[in-house]
Every structure is written in structure tokens, then in C-alpha cells.
RODREN-651824 format. One record per residue (C-alpha): residue number from 0; z, x, y; residue in three letters. Coordinates in pm, whole numbers, plus 50000, padded with zeros to 5 digits. Layout:
// residues N
SITE;NUM;Z;X;Y;Ala;
...
END
This chain:
// residues 423
SITE;0;50000;50000;50000;Met;
SITE;1;49914;50124;50349;Ser;
SITE;2;50234;50072;50545;Leu;
SITE;3;50068;50061;50885;Asn;
SITE;4;49826;49788;50774;Asn;
SITE;5;50072;49589;50565;Ala;
SITE;6;50169;49237;50668;Thr;
SITE;7;50527;49172;50779;Pro;
SITE;8;50580;48971;50461;Glu;
SITE;9;50458;49256;50240;Ala;
SITE;10;50680;49506;50422;Leu;
SITE;11;50981;49276;50388;Lys;
SITE;12;50920;49239;50013;Gln;
SITE;13;50886;49618;49971;Leu;
SITE;14;51202;49678;50173;Glu;
SITE;15;51397;49435;49956;Gln;
SITE;16;51269;49596;49634;Thr;
SITE;17;51360;49947;49756;Leu;
SITE;18;51700;49830;49882;Thr;
SITE;19;51781;49687;49540;Ala;
SITE;20;51675;50013;49376;Glu;
SITE;21;51885;50211;49623;Tyr;
SITE;22;52194;49994;49564;Glu;
SITE;23;52150;50038;49190;Ser;
SITE;24;52149;50417;49231;Leu;
SITE;25;52459;50401;49449;Lys;
SITE;26;52642;50205;49182;Ser;
SITE;27;52602;50496;48939;Gln;
SITE;28;52861;50699;49134;Asn;
SITE;29;52652;51015;49119;Leu;
SITE;30;52779;51355;49234;Ser;
SITE;31;52482;51593;49256;Leu;
SITE;32;52430;51894;49482;Asp;
SITE;33;52095;52033;49605;Leu;
SITE;34;52236;52210;49909;Thr;
SITE;35;52185;52581;49843;Arg;
SITE;36;51945;52803;49653;Gly;
SITE;37;52194;52936;49402;Lys;
SITE;38;52090;53079;49065;Pro;
SITE;39;52186;52860;48772;Ser;
SITE;40;52436;52972;48511;Ser;
SITE;41;52144;53023;48273;Glu;
SITE;42;51990;53268;48519;Gln;
SITE;43;52319;53451;48570;Leu;
SITE;44;52349;53489;48192;Asp;
SITE;45;52039;53711;48200;Leu;
SITE;46;52243;53993;48355;Ser;
SITE;47;52564;53966;48156;Asp;
SITE;48;52491;54302;47992;Ser;
SITE;49;52604;54457;48323;Leu;
SITE;50;52954;54413;48187;Asp;
SITE;51;53026;54736;47999;Gly;
SITE;52;52673;54876;48043;Ile;
SITE;53;52804;55217;48158;Leu;
SITE;54;53020;55261;47846;Asp;
SITE;55;53237;55515;48026;Gly;
SITE;56;52948;55721;48167;Glu;
SITE;57;53002;55731;48542;Phe;
SITE;58;52792;56037;48632;Ile;
SITE;59;52455;55950;48786;Asp;
SITE;60;52122;56129;48742;Ser;
SITE;61;52202;56365;49030;Ala;
SITE;62;52538;56464;48880;Gly;
SITE;63;52745;56250;49120;Val;
SITE;64;53072;56100;48994;Asp;
SITE;65;53020;55741;49107;Thr;
SITE;66;53393;55663;49082;Arg;
SITE;67;53474;55874;49387;Asn;
SITE;68;53433;55849;49762;Tyr;
SITE;69;53123;55957;49951;Gly;
SITE;70;52754;55888;49948;Gly;
SITE;71;52711;55670;50255;Leu;
SITE;72;52344;55608;50176;Arg;
SITE;73;52408;55527;49808;Gly;
SITE;74;52315;55705;49487;Ile;
SITE;75;51961;55836;49465;Ile;
SITE;76;51854;55617;49171;Ser;
SITE;77;51961;55299;49355;Ala;
SITE;78;51783;55416;49668;Arg;
SITE;79;51470;55477;49461;Gln;
SITE;80;51486;55125;49321;Leu;
SITE;81;51517;54991;49676;Gly;
SITE;82;51227;55205;49797;Ala;
SITE;83;51006;55082;49514;Asp;
SITE;84;51109;54722;49582;Leu;
SITE;85;51031;54749;49953;Leu;
SITE;86;50731;54980;49931;Gly;
SITE;87;50901;55254;50132;Thr;
SITE;88;51011;55614;50073;Glu;
SITE;89;51344;55700;49916;Val;
SITE;90;51436;55932;50205;Ala;
SITE;91;51416;55634;50441;Gln;
SITE;92;51597;55386;50217;Thr;
SITE;93;51969;55321;50177;Met;
SITE;94;52165;55120;49921;Ser;
SITE;95;52476;54976;50082;Val;
SITE;96;52717;54713;49957;Gly;
SITE;97;52640;54393;49768;Asn;
SITE;98;52506;54180;50055;Ser;
SITE;99;52187;54230;50255;Ser;
SITE;100;52311;53957;50491;Leu;
SITE;101;52614;54170;50574;Asn;
SITE;102;52391;54470;50644;Ile;
SITE;103;52159;54263;50864;Met;
SITE;104;52459;54154;51068;Tyr;
SITE;105;52576;54515;51104;Met;
SITE;106;52231;54632;51218;Val;
SITE;107;52216;54349;51473;Met;
SITE;108;52574;54420;51587;Leu;
SITE;109;52502;54792;51622;Asn;
SITE;110;52196;54728;51836;Asn;
SITE;111;52380;54470;52042;Tyr;
SITE;112;52687;54683;52117;Leu;
SITE;113;52564;55040;52102;Tyr;
SITE;114;52184;55027;52123;Gly;
SITE;115;51919;55173;51902;Cys;
SITE;116;51909;55493;52112;Arg;
SITE;117;52231;55491;52311;Gly;
SITE;118;52422;55247;52530;Lys;
SITE;119;52140;55205;52781;Asp;
SITE;120;51927;55047;52504;Thr;
SITE;121;52201;54805;52389;Ala;
SITE;122;52080;54446;52367;Trp;
SITE;123;52410;54329;52514;Gly;
SITE;124;52326;54509;52838;Glu;
SITE;125;52023;54286;52894;Leu;
SITE;126;52060;53986;53122;Lys;
SITE;127;51939;53739;52859;Ala;
SITE;128;51853;53891;52518;Pro;
SITE;129;51637;53662;52305;Lys;
SITE;130;51530;53656;51939;Met;
SITE;131;51214;53495;51805;Leu;
SITE;132;51286;53264;51511;Cys;
SITE;133;50996;53134;51297;Pro;
SITE;134;51080;52777;51193;Val;
SITE;135;51167;52629;50961;Pro;
SITE;136;51364;52939;50868;Gly;
SITE;137;51681;53081;50714;Tyr;
SITE;138;51993;52927;50864;Asp;
SITE;139;52207;53237;50809;Arg;
SITE;140;51971;53449;51020;His;
SITE;141;52028;53198;51297;Phe;
SITE;142;52406;53208;51245;Ser;
SITE;143;52406;53586;51294;Ile;
SITE;144;52202;53557;51612;Thr;
SITE;145;52411;53275;51757;Glu;
SITE;146;52732;53462;51674;Asn;
SITE;147;52618;53754;51891;Leu;
SITE;148;52527;53524;52179;Gly;
SITE;149;52156;53603;52157;Ile;
SITE;150;51932;53316;52264;Glu;
SITE;151;51695;53190;51995;Met;
SITE;152;51336;53084;52056;Ile;
SITE;153;51149;52874;51800;Asn;
SITE;154;50813;53003;51676;Val;
SITE;155;50584;52780;51470;Asp;
SITE;156;50510;52868;51107;Met;
SITE;157;50214;52782;50886;Asp;
SITE;158;50099;52888;50540;Glu;
SITE;159;50006;53236;50674;Asn;
SITE;160;50337;53306;50849;Gly;
SITE;161;50443;53291;51216;Pro;
SITE;162;50195;53181;51483;Asp;
SITE;163;50111;53529;51610;Met;
SITE;164;49928;53408;51921;Asp;
SITE;165;50253;53240;52019;Gln;
SITE;166;50464;53545;51925;Val;
SITE;167;50250;53789;52121;Glu;
SITE;168;50233;53564;52427;Ala;
SITE;169;50611;53522;52434;Leu;
SITE;170;50674;53897;52404;Ile;
SITE;171;50424;53982;52678;Lys;
SITE;172;50583;53728;52909;Ala;
SITE;173;50950;53826;52855;Asp;
SITE;174;51079;54183;52822;Ser;
SITE;175;51422;54051;52717;Asp;
SITE;176;51286;53950;52374;Ile;
SITE;177;51454;54200;52144;Ile;
SITE;178;51334;54102;51798;Gly;
SITE;179;51198;53858;51544;Ile;
SITE;180;51335;53736;51212;Trp;
SITE;181;51091;53748;50919;Cys;
SITE;182;51112;53640;50554;Val;
SITE;183;50764;53767;50470;Pro;
SITE;184;50730;53670;50104;Lys;
SITE;185;50806;53313;49994;Tyr;
SITE;186;50967;53230;50328;Ser;
SITE;187;51287;53030;50327;Asn;
SITE;188;51228;52735;50307;Pro;
SITE;189;50849;52693;50327;Ser;
SITE;190;50755;52941;50052;Gly;
SITE;191;50479;53091;50270;Ala;
SITE;192;50373;53451;50213;Thr;
SITE;193;50254;53627;50527;Tyr;
SITE;194;49880;53700;50536;Ser;
SITE;195;49752;54057;50574;Asp;
SITE;196;49650;53982;50932;Asp;
SITE;197;49993;53847;51024;Val;
SITE;198;50167;54152;50872;Val;
SITE;199;49937;54383;51067;Asp;
SITE;200;49998;54199;51394;Arg;
SITE;201;50375;54206;51338;Ile;
SITE;202;50355;54580;51273;Ala;
SITE;203;50175;54621;51608;Ala;
SITE;204;50437;54432;51812;Leu;
SITE;205;50618;54755;51894;Gly;
SITE;206;50323;54848;52115;Lys;
SITE;207;50371;54549;52347;Ile;
SITE;208;50747;54485;52327;Ala;
SITE;209;51033;54675;52490;Asn;
SITE;210;51141;54997;52317;Ser;
SITE;211;51452;54839;52160;Ser;
SITE;212;51254;54553;52000;Phe;
SITE;213;51316;54529;51626;Arg;
SITE;214;51151;54328;51347;Val;
SITE;215;51417;54213;51100;Met;
SITE;216;51206;54209;50781;Trp;
SITE;217;51419;54030;50520;Asp;
SITE;218;51221;54059;50197;Asn;
SITE;219;51476;53854;50005;Ala;
SITE;220;51221;53716;49755;Tyr;
SITE;221;51017;54032;49695;Ala;
SITE;222;51008;53982;49316;Val;
SITE;223;51092;53612;49289;His;
SITE;224;50754;53488;49170;Asp;
SITE;225;50700;53149;49007;Leu;
SITE;226;50352;53239;48885;Ile;
SITE;227;50226;53547;48703;Glu;
SITE;228;49919;53606;48919;Asp;
SITE;229;50106;53623;49249;Phe;
SITE;230;49975;53718;49592;Lys;
SITE;231;50058;54071;49707;Gln;
SITE;232;50238;54109;50039;Leu;
SITE;233;50085;54369;50268;Ala;
SITE;234;50303;54678;50317;Asn;
SITE;235;50467;54661;50661;Ile;
SITE;236;50576;55026;50633;Phe;
SITE;237;50216;55143;50595;Glu;
SITE;238;50090;54916;50873;Arg;
SITE;239;50358;55046;51110;Cys;
SITE;240;50253;55404;51036;Lys;
SITE;241;49896;55311;51122;Ala;
SITE;242;50010;55168;51458;His;
SITE;243;50271;55433;51534;Gly;
SITE;244;50547;55171;51548;Thr;
SITE;245;50770;55278;51259;Glu;
SITE;246;51088;55255;51470;Asp;
SITE;247;51030;54886;51539;Ser;
SITE;248;51098;54756;51186;Val;
SITE;249;51407;54724;50969;Trp;
SITE;250;51348;54618;50608;Gln;
SITE;251;51607;54452;50384;Phe;
SITE;252;51634;54334;50024;Ala;
SITE;253;51894;54294;49751;Ser;
SITE;254;51941;54218;49382;Thr;
SITE;255;52168;53920;49455;Ser;
SITE;256;51927;53669;49296;Lys;
SITE;257;51803;53924;49046;Val;
SITE;258;52130;54005;48868;Thr;
SITE;259;52468;53848;48948;His;
SITE;260;52457;53674;49283;Ala;
SITE;261;52798;53790;49404;Gly;
SITE;262;52773;54150;49289;Ser;
SITE;263;52423;54273;49351;Gly;
SITE;264;52328;54577;49554;Ile;
SITE;265;52153;54566;49892;Ser;
SITE;266;51887;54787;50045;Phe;
SITE;267;51775;54870;50395;Leu;
SITE;268;51495;55093;50513;Ser;
SITE;269;51368;55224;50845;Ser;
SITE;270;51296;55554;51017;Thr;
SITE;271;51533;55848;50991;Glu;
SITE;272;51628;55806;51358;Asp;
SITE;273;51716;55441;51303;Asn;
SITE;274;51916;55520;50989;Leu;
SITE;275;52114;55795;51161;Lys;
SITE;276;52193;55565;51450;Asn;
SITE;277;52310;55290;51213;Phe;
SITE;278;52523;55533;51010;Glu;
SITE;279;52744;55591;51316;Lys;
SITE;280;52871;55233;51282;Leu;
SITE;281;52857;55223;50902;Leu;
SITE;282;53062;55543;50875;Gly;
SITE;283;53342;55379;51074;Val;
SITE;284;53363;55086;50830;Thr;
SITE;285;53333;55263;50494;Thr;
SITE;286;53351;55603;50326;Ile;
SITE;287;53084;55510;50077;Gly;
SITE;288;52923;55227;49884;Ala;
SITE;289;53029;55088;49546;Asp;
SITE;290;52839;55355;49354;Lys;
SITE;291;52967;55234;49016;Val;
SITE;292;52800;54898;49074;Asn;
SITE;293;52484;55073;49190;Gln;
SITE;294;52478;55277;48870;Leu;
SITE;295;52533;54964;48659;Arg;
SITE;296;52240;54796;48830;Thr;
SITE;297;51995;55082;48782;Val;
SITE;298;52100;55106;48416;Lys;
SITE;299;51986;54745;48380;Leu;
SITE;300;51684;54784;48612;Leu;
SITE;301;51577;55151;48592;Pro;
SITE;302;51234;55090;48748;Asn;
SITE;303;50999;54820;48871;Met;
SITE;304;50852;54755;48525;Asp;
SITE;305;51198;54666;48401;Ala;
SITE;306;51260;54461;48715;Thr;
SITE;307;50942;54256;48673;Tyr;
SITE;308;51021;54200;48304;Ala;
SITE;309;51367;54080;48403;His;
SITE;310;51225;53850;48671;Met;
SITE;311;50983;53700;48419;Ala;
SITE;312;51292;53564;48242;Lys;
SITE;313;51406;53408;48569;His;
SITE;314;51059;53259;48614;Arg;
SITE;315;51077;53094;48271;Ala;
SITE;316;51389;52910;48387;Ile;
SITE;317;51289;52836;48745;Leu;
SITE;318;50920;52744;48720;Ala;
SITE;319;50976;52422;48518;Pro;
SITE;320;51225;52301;48780;Lys;
SITE;321;50979;52358;49063;Phe;
SITE;322;50705;52193;48855;Asp;
SITE;323;50934;51891;48812;Leu;
SITE;324;50995;51866;49188;Val;
SITE;325;50625;51884;49272;Leu;
SITE;326;50529;51641;48994;Thr;
SITE;327;50783;51382;49106;Glu;
SITE;328;50684;51412;49471;Leu;
SITE;329;50313;51393;49388;Asn;
SITE;330;50362;51090;49163;Asn;
SITE;331;50589;50892;49395;Glu;
SITE;332;50498;50983;49753;Leu;
SITE;333;50195;51030;49973;Asp;
SITE;334;50140;51150;50328;Ser;
SITE;335;50245;50820;50485;Gln;
SITE;336;50594;50898;50356;Tyr;
SITE;337;50616;51278;50357;Ala;
SITE;338;50439;51612;50316;Thr;
SITE;339;50574;51915;50132;Trp;
SITE;340;50500;52275;50045;Thr;
SITE;341;50385;52398;49705;Lys;
SITE;342;50551;52739;49677;Pro;
SITE;343;50442;53008;49433;Glu;
SITE;344;50780;53180;49453;Gly;
SITE;345;51119;53186;49618;Gly;
SITE;346;51391;52923;49592;Tyr;
SITE;347;51290;52621;49799;Phe;
SITE;348;51049;52337;49860;Val;
SITE;349;51021;52236;50225;Ser;
SITE;350;50959;51864;50279;Leu;
SITE;351;50878;51688;50606;Asp;
SITE;352;50946;51317;50642;Thr;
SITE;353;50796;51110;50920;Gln;
SITE;354;50947;51211;51258;Pro;
SITE;355;51306;51106;51328;Asn;
SITE;356;51392;51032;50965;Leu;
SITE;357;51543;51349;50813;Ala;
SITE;358;51899;51277;50925;Lys;
SITE;359;51871;50919;50802;Thr;
SITE;360;51732;51021;50461;Val;
SITE;361;51996;51292;50413;Ile;
SITE;362;52277;51050;50507;Ala;
SITE;363;52141;50785;50270;Met;
SITE;364;52112;51038;49988;Ser;
SITE;365;52469;51151;50044;Ser;
SITE;366;52591;50792;50032;Glu;
SITE;367;52414;50760;49696;Ala;
SITE;368;52583;51075;49563;Gly;
SITE;369;52318;51342;49624;Val;
SITE;370;52413;51610;49876;Val;
SITE;371;52129;51792;50052;Leu;
SITE;372;52128;52074;50306;Thr;
SITE;373;52216;51929;50646;Gly;
SITE;374;51936;51808;50868;Ala;
SITE;375;51837;52074;51118;Gly;
SITE;376;51981;52364;50916;Ala;
SITE;377;51647;52553;50899;Pro;
SITE;378;51632;52557;51282;Phe;
SITE;379;51824;52748;51549;Pro;
SITE;380;52137;52568;51667;Tyr;
SITE;381;52086;52315;51385;Gly;
SITE;382;51834;52123;51595;Lys;
SITE;383;51510;52015;51430;Asp;
SITE;384;51292;51904;51725;Pro;
SITE;385;51115;51644;51511;Lys;
SITE;386;51412;51555;51286;Asp;
SITE;387;51181;51565;50985;Cys;
SITE;388;51251;51876;50773;Asn;
SITE;389;51444;51861;50445;Ile;
SITE;390;51505;52172;50233;Arg;
SITE;391;51504;52108;49857;Ile;
SITE;392;51680;52367;49639;Ala;
SITE;393;51592;52306;49270;Pro;
SITE;394;51741;52620;49112;Ser;
SITE;395;52105;52535;49040;Phe;
SITE;396;52125;52191;48871;Pro;
SITE;397;52020;52129;48510;Pro;
SITE;398;51680;51965;48475;Thr;
SITE;399;51820;51622;48388;Asn;
SITE;400;52040;51620;48699;Glu;
SITE;401;51755;51749;48914;Leu;
SITE;402;51536;51460;48800;Lys;
SITE;403;51802;51204;48894;Val;
SITE;404;51861;51371;49231;Ala;
SITE;405;51489;51360;49305;Leu;
SITE;406;51472;50990;49220;Ser;
SITE;407;51747;50925;49476;Val;
SITE;408;51576;51137;49741;Leu;
SITE;409;51242;50965;49685;Ile;
SITE;410;51388;50614;49710;Val;
SITE;411;51570;50714;50029;Cys;
SITE;412;51250;50852;50184;Ile;
SITE;413;51056;50537;50095;Lys;
SITE;414;51325;50299;50216;Leu;
SITE;415;51386;50484;50543;Ala;
SITE;416;51012;50501;50611;Thr;
SITE;417;50955;50132;50543;Val;
SITE;418;51246;50036;50766;Arg;
SITE;419;51108;50258;51042;Gln;
SITE;420;50768;50090;51019;Val;
SITE;421;50930;49747;51021;Met;
SITE;422;51127;49830;51332;Ser;
END
């Protein structure tokens, strides 16, 4: 039925049918959670051999006793894994802590307080420092930026990445723009992988931005493919070398959704000058990373071949859940109700309702026992200008629960849309 051409009587009948279906779902007293992209227990089981994997051998390949202090940049084998993951060089790659989010915050804090090249380059010294934020995007990036008091500017995203005409125009017009957040492969939540042209243009931004401008390149889903024949992401490190802008990019990744989510290892990479500058702050907060955990991880994942083989096991668990989401949406909805992405990797499906309906749909779903990520979360300050985006996270629930949760979401979208048309 075309909603816009339907008679008032037909719309009323459809609304009554959907309301009855919705009330029936509410009566089931469901308690389902699709809020965050957490690995399922089945995925976490894949890395349980980490427990006891060292078997008392704590000396790494370079002869370092990993039980002791020291090694601010991490053990060499962990740094090599990070370099291979990011497509960088081991000399310019560090392995620090279990959380890339924590390291991103520290890099941002360091640049804000102390500057990338001394106090006169500190972002906090600017009258109005601003960060470009491709949207929809990762809410925790926005939390870091807001916490530091840096103004956030929305930048449109499409299937190729950020709108680079918009990015370049904004930077040329405002010298107080100090950076851009990027999730270049399987972006959170859209699943977009940046095109070669977009990567190249991002690498060239250092030529038109102020000298303290930094690209925060969060490659969180570097190996999280849902298909075997996946698209390769262009190497930002190589493109920066071609443009002479190496200082302008920080790269990040971790094994948090590769092994155990709470005890992975994180990586960061940039130029030697950037790393030395960052180490001044890092050296105040720690004497060295958890090298035992780094050694455990590289025992499990000694190289990229082993990493891809491990991630194929994740794919076998995750891909059917994403297939279920897309099948249900395709079977039950069309563009008069919603549009959605069809990701080939990552952890999310991004769905857009009709304008001004996301908050309503999410509230209705919650009332029926299905909790979704809050409306506006993938936007700076929690404000979705169109109130339409909903982030679906299929990874954590069992398939049977996921199917029920989707049925609730779909009924809520239909009912909210019909009521909007009727009004």
C-alpha cells in the first residue's frame, strides 16, 4: 500500500491492525537489548586459549622479561602486529594499554593542553577550537571532544566516506578547525569504507589546514569483515608520505573485538616527532604497558595470517546475524517507511526512518521491551538534525532473540510512520 495515496479509511484500518500487533508484542513482557556493538559470548569463546597460553614463558622474542616495568612503546612483537594491522612501520607504531579509546583521549588531551609542538600550538590556546565530525558517527568520539570543550561541526557522510568538498571548504574558511574524526573502514554506524579518492583527499588536508591540525584515524574495524572478498582500504600512511603530510595523521586500532573485549591491546601510529611528543604525557601516567597481555595476544595472533584466520571464525558467527537483519528489513519495509545500510563489515546497520520519527520509534520499542541506542547518539551533542537515525547492533543477542527484537522494531517503524501520515 502506498501510504501517501491511501484513503483515510485504509490508513485507519492499517493503524488499527498495527496497534493490535504492537499491543500483543508488549504483552509478552520482553527484555531485549540492541544498544551496543558488543561481541557475543560465542565470539569471546574464540579467544579463551589466552588463559594459560604463556605456560610460564614470560620472555618475549627480544629477550625482554614482560613481567617487569619499562617498555613505554610496548614489546616489539605487539608493535609489529599493530604495524601490520594499520599498514605502518613498526618504528612508528606503539602498543599501549587495552583501550584505543583511552589512547585517543590522551592524544586529544595532550594536543589540547600542551600542543603538538609546544604550548604555542596547544588547541586550548585557540579562541574557538573546532573538530569536524562525519555523521552519523561514533558517539564516544563525540564524548571525548565535548569533554575537552572543543566545538563539533557535522560533516555529511555517504557510501564513500565524508563529503570532502564540505570538509575542505570548512577548513579553508576557518583556521581554528583542529582535526577530523574518521572511522575509515566499516564506519560506525553506516558501515561505509572510505574510497581511495576520499583517503587521498584526507591525507592532503595537512596542506590546507593549520599546522596543529590532526586526523584522528580510528581503524577500529580493520579486520572485521562480514564477507570474504572484502574491499581494501587505501593506506593513509602511504598517501600522507606522497603529500608530505605525515605529521597530520594519528592512526589507532585495537584487538578489543578480536580477542576478549575488555582485555585487548591497543595500537597507535604516527611520525616519530608526534610519538615523542605524546610520550611526554604518557610517561607521566605509566612506567610501561601490560607487556604480559601483549605477549599473550601475539602468541594467539603471531601474524596477519593468523589474525585473518581468527576473524574468519568471528565472521561465521556474525554474518548470519547481519543477514537476518537485512532479510527482515527487506521483507517487511520499503522506502516509504525507512532506508538502511547494507554493511560488508563492522558491527552495525544504520537505519533512517522518515524525518522526526526516530525518537518516537525508539521510545515505542523500549515500551515493548526492546532497548535501542538512544536517538541522536551517532551525532554530536546527541542531536540528530532530522531525528531519523537508528543504530542497530546485531552482534550480542542470540539469533532467536534478535529475530524477536527486529519484529518489534519493524512494527514500531510501521505504526509510527502510519500515524505520522494520518496526522
